[in-house]
C-alpha positions in Angstrom: 93.3 108.0 99.9 96.1 105.6 100.2 99.0 105.9 97.5 98.6 103.2 94.6 101.5 101.3 96.0 100.4 101.1 99.5 97.4 99.8 98.5 99.0 97.3 96.1 101.2 95.9 99.2 98.3 96.2 101.4 96.1 93.4 98.6 99.3 91.5 98.6 99.3 90.8 101.8 95.9 89.9 102.0 96.2 87.3 99.3 99.3 86.1 100.8 97.7 85.7 103.9 94.9 83.5 102.0 96.5 81.8 99.1 99.6 80.2 100.9 97.6 78.3 103.6 98.5 74.5 104.0 95.6 72.8 105.2 93.6 69.4 105.0 90.9 69.3 102.8 87.9 70.8 104.8 89.8 73.9 106.2 91.3 74.4 102.8 88.1 74.8 101.1 86.8 76.9 104.2 90.0 79.1 103.8 89.3 79.2 100.1 85.9 80.6 100.6 87.2 82.9 103.0 89.8 83.9 100.7 87.4 84.4 97.8 85.3 86.7 99.8 88.5 88.6 101.0 89.5 89.0 97.2 86.0 90.0 95.9 86.1 92.5 98.8 88.9 94.1 98.2 88.1 94.4 94.3 84.6 95.6 95.2 86.0 98.5 97.3 88.9 99.2 95.1 86.2 99.8 92.2 83.7 101.7 94.5 86.3 104.0 95.6 87.6 104.8 91.9 84.0 105.1 90.9 83.1 107.7 93.9 86.0 109.6 92.8 84.7 109.4 89.1 81.8 110.8 90.9 83.0 113.5 92.6 84.7 114.9 89.7 81.7 115.2 87.6 79.7 116.6 90.4 81.8 119.1 91.3 82.3 120.1 87.7 78.2 120.0 87.0 78.4 122.3 90.4 80.7 124.9 88.7 78.6 125.0 85.8 75.5 125.3 87.5 76.6 128.0 89.9 77.8 129.7 86.7 74.3 129.5 85.1 73.0 130.6 88.4 75.7 134.2 88.5 74.3 134.8 85.2 70.3 134.7 85.9 70.9 136.7 88.9 72.6 139.6 87.2 69.8 139.6 84.2 67.0 139.2 86.9 68.8 142.4 88.9 69.0 144.5 85.3 65.6 143.5 84.1 63.9 144.2 87.5 66.0 147.8 87.2 64.3 148.0 83.8 61.0 147.3 85.1 60.7 149.8 87.7 62.4 152.4 85.2 59.8 151.7 82.6 56.8 151.8 85.2 58.0 155.2 86.3 58.1 156.3 82.9 54.7 155.1 81.9 53.0 156.5 85.1 54.8 160.2 84.1 53.0 159.8 80.8 49.7 158.4 82.1 49.7 161.9 83.9 51.0 164.0 81.0 47.7 162.1 79.1 45.3 163.4 81.8 47.1 166.9 81.8 46.6 167.4 78.1 43.1 165.6 78.1 41.8 168.2 80.8 43.4 171.1 78.9 41.6 170.0 75.8 38.5 170.2 77.7 39.4 173.8 78.6 40.3 174.8 75.5 37.2 173.0 73.7 35.1 176.1 72.9 38.6 178.1 71.5 40.8 178.2 68.5 40.3 175.1 66.2 44.2 174.7 65.3 45.2 174.6 68.8 42.9 171.6 69.7 44.1 169.8 66.5 47.6 170.4 68.1 47.0 169.2 71.1 45.0 166.0 69.7 47.7 165.2 67.8 49.5 165.5 71.1 47.3 163.3 72.8 47.7 161.0 70.3 51.3 160.4 70.3 51.1 160.3 73.9 48.8 157.2 73.7 51.1 155.3 71.2 53.5 156.1 73.6 52.0 154.6 76.3 50.7 151.2 74.2 54.4 151.1 73.2 55.4 151.4 76.7 53.4 149.1 77.8 53.8 146.5 75.3 57.5 146.6 76.5 56.6 146.6 80.0 54.5 143.3 79.6 57.6 141.5 77.7 59.7 142.7 80.4 57.7 141.1 83.0 57.3 138.1 81.1 61.2 137.9 80.2 61.3 138.4 84.1 59.1 135.6 85.3 61.2 133.2 82.8 64.3 134.4 84.6 62.9 133.8 88.1 61.7 130.4 87.2 65.3 129.4 85.7 66.8 130.9 88.5 64.4 128.4 90.9 65.4 125.7 88.4 68.9 125.9 88.8 68.5 126.5 92.8 66.9 123.5 93.3 69.6 121.2 90.6 72.4 122.7 92.7 70.6 121.9 96.0 70.5 117.9 94.4 73.8 118.3 93.3 75.4 119.2 96.3 73.5 116.6 98.3 74.9 114.4 95.9 78.3 115.2 96.5 78.0 114.9 100.1 77.0 111.8 100.2 79.5 110.8 98.0 82.1 111.9 100.2 80.4 110.7 102.9 80.6 107.3 101.4 84.5 107.9 100.6 85.2 108.0 104.3 83.2 105.2 105.3 85.3 103.2 102.7 88.6 104.5 103.5 87.9 104.2 107.0 87.1 100.4 106.5 90.4 100.2 104.2 92.4 101.8 107.5 91.0 98.8 109.8 91.9 96.1 107.3 95.3 97.7 107.0 95.7 97.9 111.1 94.6 94.5 111.9 97.1 93.0 108.9 99.6 95.3 110.4 99.1 93.5 113.9 99.1 90.2 112.5 102.3 90.9 110.8 103.7 92.0 114.0 102.1 89.2 116.1 104.3 86.9 113.4 107.2 88.7 114.1 107.1 88.0 117.8 105.8 84.1 117.3 109.1 84.1 115.3 111.3 85.3 117.7 109.6 83.5 120.6 109.9 80.5 118.7 113.5 80.6 117.8 114.5 81.3 121.1 112.8 78.4 122.7 114.2 76.2 120.1 118.0 77.8 120.4 120.6 74.8 119.6 118.4 72.8 117.3 118.6 75.1 114.5 121.1 73.8 112.1 120.8 70.6 113.8 117.6 69.2 111.1 115.4 72.2 112.4 114.6 75.4 110.4 112.1 78.5 111.7 111.4 81.0 108.7 108.4 83.2 108.3 106.9 84.0 105.4 103.1 84.5 104.0 102.3 85.6 107.2 102.8 82.5 108.8 105.9 80.7 110.8 107.1 77.4 109.4 109.3 75.4 112.0 110.5 72.6 109.5 111.9 69.6 111.4 114.3 67.3 109.2 113.8 63.4 109.7 117.0 62.9 111.1 115.9 64.8 114.3 112.6 62.8 114.7 111.9 59.5 113.1 114.1 56.5 112.2 113.6 55.6 108.6 110.1 54.3 108.0 109.4 54.9 111.3 106.5 56.9 113.1 107.9 56.8 116.7 109.5 60.0 117.6 112.6 60.1 119.3 113.5 61.6 122.6 115.8 64.0 121.2 112.4 65.2 119.1 110.6 64.8 121.5 112.2 67.3 123.9 111.9 70.1 120.7 108.5 69.5 120.5 107.5 70.1 124.2 109.8 73.4 124.1 107.8 74.2 120.9 104.5 73.4 122.8 105.2 75.9 125.8 105.4 78.7 123.2 101.8 77.6 121.9 100.7 77.3 125.5 101.1 81.2 125.9 99.8 82.3 122.2 96.2 81.1 122.2 95.7 83.1 119.1 97.7 81.0 116.9 96.4 78.1 114.6 98.8 75.0 114.7 99.0 72.9 111.6 101.3 69.7 111.5 102.1 68.3 108.0 103.9 65.1 107.5 106.1 64.9 104.1 108.1 62.4 102.6 110.4 61.4 99.6 109.1 59.6 96.2 110.6 56.7 97.1 108.2 53.8 97.9 107.3 52.5 101.2 108.3 49.2 102.0 107.0 47.2 104.8 104.4 45.9 106.9 101.6 46.5 109.4 99.3 49.5 109.5 101.4 51.8 106.7 100.8 50.8 103.5 102.2 54.0 101.7 104.0 57.1 101.9 100.8 58.4 102.3 99.8 56.7 105.5 103.7 57.4 107.0 103.1 61.2 106.3 99.9 61.4 108.0 101.0 58.6 111.2 104.1 61.2 111.7 101.9 64.1 111.7 99.5 62.4 114.3 102.2 61.5 116.1 103.5 65.2 116.5 99.8 66.2 117.7 99.8 63.9 120.4 103.1 65.0 121.7 101.8 68.3 122.0 98.5 67.3 123.2 100.2 65.2 126.2 102.5 67.5 127.4 100.8 70.9 127.3 97.8 73.0 127.5 97.1 73.8 124.0 93.7 73.2 123.4 93.1 70.5 120.9 91.2 72.8 118.2 93.7 74.4 117.8 95.7 71.7 116.1 95.3 70.2 112.9 97.4 67.1 111.5 97.7 66.4 108.0 99.6 64.2 105.4 101.1 65.4 101.9 103.2 62.4 101.6 105.7 63.1 98.5 103.5 65.8 96.5 105.0 68.8 97.8 108.7 68.6 97.9 111.4 71.5 98.8 114.3 69.9 96.8 114.5 67.5 94.0 113.8 63.4 94.8 117.0 63.1 92.4 119.7 63.3 94.7 120.4 61.6 98.2 120.7 65.0 100.1 117.3 66.3 98.2 115.3 63.5 99.4 116.7 64.1 102.5 115.1 67.7 102.4 111.9 66.2 101.6 111.6 63.9 104.5 110.5 66.5 106.8 107.3 67.4 109.1 106.3 71.0 109.5 104.6 73.2 112.0 102.7 76.1 110.7 102.0 78.6 112.9 99.2 81.0 111.6 97.4 83.9 113.1 93.5 83.5 113.8 91.5 86.1 111.3 88.8 85.8 112.8 88.8 90.1 112.9 89.2 90.7 109.2 86.9 88.1 108.1 84.4 89.8 110.4 84.9 92.5 108.7 84.5 91.3 105.7 81.5 89.6 106.0 80.1 93.2 107.6 81.1 95.2 104.3 
């Protein structure tokens, strides 16, 4: 079984992967459903795992008790069987003695009356002993039959308990295998994210510290580009230096087909002032995200199905908007790279 600490890490990893995804409304609902399924499955697995362990303990205790009863019955049956055989032998011997006395009585029937009375007394005593022995023999036979019935009952209970124990152990092995499979997939995704971050960092060497940062968190890689690297103030037209950075990133994304790409536009809280198609910060954030998507699709073979453009307007700041520096940090475009979780969801759905 896994240790509680490892299980906690494992469940936290799953929750992290599902809780912190930033996606547009439709995809967010889908991911929430899958996350709830994942959480429910993990809770159910954990609950069933604990219930099975408790059941195993109870079954083992029952089997120990039944084994003790079984041993006692076997011992009693052995003793009573020996007693039955002894009493049967004694009974046969008394019966032979009775027949001998009866024959002797017939031989001396015409003899001394005193001798006859003595023989009659011996016959009656022998007859009484025979009756007592016969009653004891019947009682012993009945007791032995009861012991045999109890022994059969205990044997059946032992068989049922052993079968239940075997079933519980099998169920536990299946659950442990399922948890191990989930753990392996999560480790694989974590390694994939680390490798992806390294590739992105290599591709964008020279841009970090100049309006671009690359971070790994919640099982994803975040490429954050400040407004100064991509756009003029209030514009959604990408500058040449920004286009060059996006092209380099696109080449990395081409070779990593198992990565979903979310582009999020963000603004500060200063109201947008201007005319034309852009009416407010919502429009500006969406148009900037869409502009990045178009650069990727126009300059690479990245499947458009992997791309999602979203605008967050001013509602997901990374700093306060009360200072010039804080507002500059909030005016950013984030490219969020997430490994596909198809394998993980298939395991959850088949549980």
